[in-house]
C-alpha positions as CSV (number, residue, x, y, z in Angstrom):
1,M,7.2,19.2,-4.7
2,Q,5.6,16.6,-2.4
3,S,6.6,13.1,-3.1
4,R,3.6,10.7,-3.1
5,V,3.1,7.0,-3.4
6,I,-0.2,5.3,-4.0
7,I,-0.5,1.7,-2.8
8,V,-3.2,-0.5,-4.3
9,G,-4.2,-4.1,-3.8
10,E,-6.3,-6.5,-5.9
11,Y,-9.7,-5.2,-4.9
12,G,-10.0,-2.1,-6.9
13,P,-8.1,0.7,-8.6
14,A,-7.1,3.9,-6.9
15,D,-9.6,6.7,-6.5
16,G,-8.9,10.1,-8.0
17,D,-6.0,11.5,-9.8
18,I,-2.7,9.5,-9.9
19,S,-0.6,12.0,-11.9
20,G,2.7,12.8,-10.3
21,A,2.6,9.8,-8.0
22,E,4.4,6.5,-7.9
23,V,1.8,3.7,-8.1
24,W,2.7,0.5,-6.3
25,G,0.5,-2.5,-6.9
26,A,0.4,-5.7,-4.8
27,N,0.3,-9.0,-6.7
28,L,-2.3,-8.8,-9.4
29,A,-3.3,-5.2,-8.9
30,Y,-2.0,-4.4,-12.4
31,R,-5.1,-6.1,-13.8
32,K,-7.3,-3.3,-12.5
33,Q,-4.9,-0.4,-12.0
34,V,-3.5,1.7,-14.8
35,G,-0.2,3.5,-14.5
36,I,1.5,0.9,-12.2
37,T,5.2,1.9,-11.6
38,H,6.2,-1.0,-9.3
39,I,4.8,-4.4,-8.6
40,F,5.3,-6.1,-5.2
41,A,4.9,-9.9,-5.0
42,M,6.3,-11.3,-1.8
43,D,5.1,-14.9,-2.2
44,H,7.8,-17.3,-3.6
45,L,7.7,-17.4,-7.4
46,V,6.6,-21.0,-7.3
47,R,3.6,-20.1,-5.3
48,M,2.8,-17.0,-7.4
49,E,2.8,-19.1,-10.5
50,R,0.7,-21.8,-8.9
51,K,-1.9,-19.3,-7.6
52,H,-1.8,-17.0,-10.6
53,S,-1.1,-18.7,-14.0
54,G,0.6,-16.3,-16.4
55,F,2.0,-14.0,-13.7
56,V,5.5,-14.1,-15.1
57,E,4.4,-13.2,-18.6
58,D,2.1,-10.5,-17.4
59,V,4.7,-8.6,-15.3
60,N,7.4,-9.0,-18.0
61,D,5.1,-7.4,-20.5
62,L,4.5,-4.4,-18.1
63,N,8.3,-3.7,-18.0
64,V,8.3,-2.2,-14.5
65,P,10.4,-3.2,-11.4
66,V,9.0,-6.2,-9.6
67,V,9.9,-6.4,-5.9
68,M,10.1,-10.0,-4.7
69,Q,12.0,-12.1,-2.1
70,R,14.9,-12.1,-4.5
71,H,15.8,-11.7,-8.1
72,Y,14.4,-14.4,-10.4
73,E,16.0,-14.9,-13.8
74,E,12.5,-15.6,-15.2
75,I,11.6,-11.9,-14.4
76,P,14.6,-9.8,-15.5
77,L,13.3,-6.6,-13.7
78,S,12.7,-8.4,-10.4
79,V,14.7,-7.1,-7.4
80,G,15.1,-8.5,-4.0
81,F,13.3,-6.7,-1.1
82,P,15.6,-4.9,1.3
83,L,14.7,-7.1,4.2
84,Q,17.7,-6.5,6.5
85,P,17.4,-2.7,6.4
86,V,13.7,-3.1,7.3
87,I,14.5,-5.4,10.2
88,E,17.1,-2.9,11.4
89,R,14.9,0.2,11.1
90,F,11.6,-1.1,12.4
91,F,12.5,-3.9,14.7
92,G,15.8,-2.8,16.2
93,N,17.6,-5.6,14.2
94,D,15.8,-8.2,16.3
95,K,14.8,-10.9,13.8
96,N,12.7,-12.7,16.5
97,R,10.5,-9.6,16.7
98,A,10.2,-8.8,13.0
99,Y,6.9,-9.5,11.4
100,L,5.4,-8.4,8.1
101,T,1.9,-9.9,7.8
102,S,1.2,-9.2,4.1
103,T,2.6,-7.9,0.9
104,I,1.1,-4.5,1.7
105,C,3.2,-4.4,4.9
106,Y,6.4,-4.7,2.8
107,M,5.2,-1.9,0.6
108,M,4.4,0.4,3.5
109,A,7.8,-0.4,5.1
110,M,9.6,0.4,1.8
111,A,7.6,3.6,1.4
112,I,8.6,4.8,4.8
113,L,12.3,3.9,4.1
114,N,12.1,5.8,0.9
115,K,10.9,8.9,2.9
116,F,7.8,9.7,0.8
117,D,6.0,12.8,2.0
118,R,2.6,11.2,1.5
119,I,1.4,7.5,1.4
120,E,-2.1,6.7,0.1
121,L,-3.7,3.3,0.7
122,H,-6.6,2.6,-1.6
123,H,-9.2,-0.1,-0.8
124,I,-6.9,-2.1,1.5
125,L,-8.2,-4.4,4.2
126,T,-11.8,-3.5,3.6
127,D,-13.7,-6.6,4.7
128,Q,-13.8,-7.6,8.4
129,H,-15.2,-11.0,7.4
130,S,-12.4,-11.9,5.1
131,N,-9.5,-14.3,5.8
132,E,-7.1,-11.5,5.3
133,Y,-8.6,-9.3,8.1
134,F,-7.2,-11.2,11.1
135,A,-4.1,-12.5,9.3
136,Q,-2.9,-9.0,8.1
137,K,-4.4,-6.4,10.4
138,S,-1.7,-6.3,13.1
139,G,1.1,-5.7,10.7
140,L,-0.8,-3.1,8.7
141,D,-1.7,-1.2,11.9
142,F,2.0,-1.3,13.0
143,F,3.3,0.3,9.8
144,Y,0.4,2.7,9.7
145,A,1.4,3.9,13.1
146,W,5.1,4.1,12.1
147,A,4.2,6.3,9.1
148,L,2.2,8.7,11.3
149,A,5.0,8.8,13.9
150,S,7.5,9.5,11.2
151,G,5.6,12.6,10.2
152,I,4.4,11.1,6.9
153,E,1.0,12.3,5.7
154,I,-1.0,9.1,5.2
155,A,-4.4,8.9,3.5
156,L,-6.8,6.0,3.6
157,T,-10.0,5.4,1.5
158,E,-13.1,5.4,3.7
159,D,-13.5,1.6,3.4
160,C,-10.1,0.9,4.8
161,L,-10.1,-0.7,8.2
162,I,-6.4,-0.1,9.0
163,G,-5.9,1.9,12.2
164,R,-9.3,1.1,13.5
165,P,-10.2,-1.2,16.4
166,Y,-11.9,-4.6,15.9
167,P,-15.6,-4.2,15.3
168,W,-16.6,-5.2,18.8
169,Q,-14.1,-3.0,20.5
170,P,-14.7,0.6,21.6
171,P,-12.3,3.1,20.0
172,L,-11.2,4.5,23.4
173,Y,-10.8,1.8,26.1
174,G,-12.2,3.1,29.4
175,Y,-14.0,6.0,27.9
176,H,-16.6,3.9,26.0
177,P,-18.4,0.8,27.2
178,R,-17.8,-2.6,25.7
179,S,-21.1,-3.4,23.9
180,K,-20.4,-7.1,23.8
181,G,-18.5,-7.5,27.1
182,A,-15.6,-9.9,27.3
183,Y,-17.3,-12.6,25.3
184,P,-15.4,-11.8,22.0
185,D,-12.1,-12.1,23.9
186,Y,-13.1,-15.5,25.2
187,V,-14.0,-16.7,21.7
188,L,-10.7,-15.4,20.2
189,A,-8.6,-16.9,23.0
190,T,-10.3,-20.3,22.5
191,A,-9.7,-20.1,18.7
192,V,-6.0,-19.2,19.2
193,G,-5.6,-22.1,21.7
194,A,-6.9,-24.5,19.1
195,I,-4.8,-23.1,16.3
196,T,-1.6,-23.3,18.4
197,F,-1.8,-27.1,18.6
198,M,-2.8,-27.7,15.0
199,P,-0.5,-29.8,12.9
200,D,1.5,-28.2,10.2
201,I,-0.6,-28.6,7.1
202,R,1.5,-26.8,4.5
203,E,1.9,-28.7,1.3
204,Q,5.2,-30.6,1.6
205,A,5.5,-30.8,-2.2
206,E,5.3,-27.1,-2.5
207,I,7.9,-26.6,0.3
208,L,10.3,-29.1,-1.4
209,T,9.9,-27.3,-4.8
210,M,10.7,-24.0,-3.2
211,E,13.8,-25.4,-1.6
212,Q,15.0,-26.9,-4.9
213,E,14.3,-23.6,-6.7
214,D,16.4,-21.7,-4.1
215,G,19.3,-24.2,-4.4
């Protein structure tokens, strides 16, 4: 029998029949998706609680494994993500090259490690105008390609933008003209240059709290 995992985010439940599949939900996906078998929450617990009041109580009530950075006593079924095996498998054990740009990336990496026959991504990375689009796309495309190269059947809902070029880019460089020329590249290069020299604006209080929590 084909092993199958369905990966859902916070923007909507899975389409179609979920019977016989594991259903992995990112962060608050359990609020829309029935039948969740695993929850993934890769933000530090302090941040999760700050962003989503009641998260700890919710996931404990669900009584399913919660994959996080590490085990937290507040969530008895929480388990640490196998980061080192992921770095070894996908990045040649080069920590300087390892990058996972979203919780969904961690989920895809674990699904590949677990050798599922089929991975389904439902309503993930659907809005090219969202903050998540640029922040997450490179990592999601990376693990999408890994799954395909590993011989895993991978299915995406029609609205999913993983494995597609940026909206202004032709799908096949050289074969199709660039409708907007090089101007988008100039705009992005300028933005990246400005971001590179921005000061660190992370909340110092939050960082201190996390360090204290981790001992």
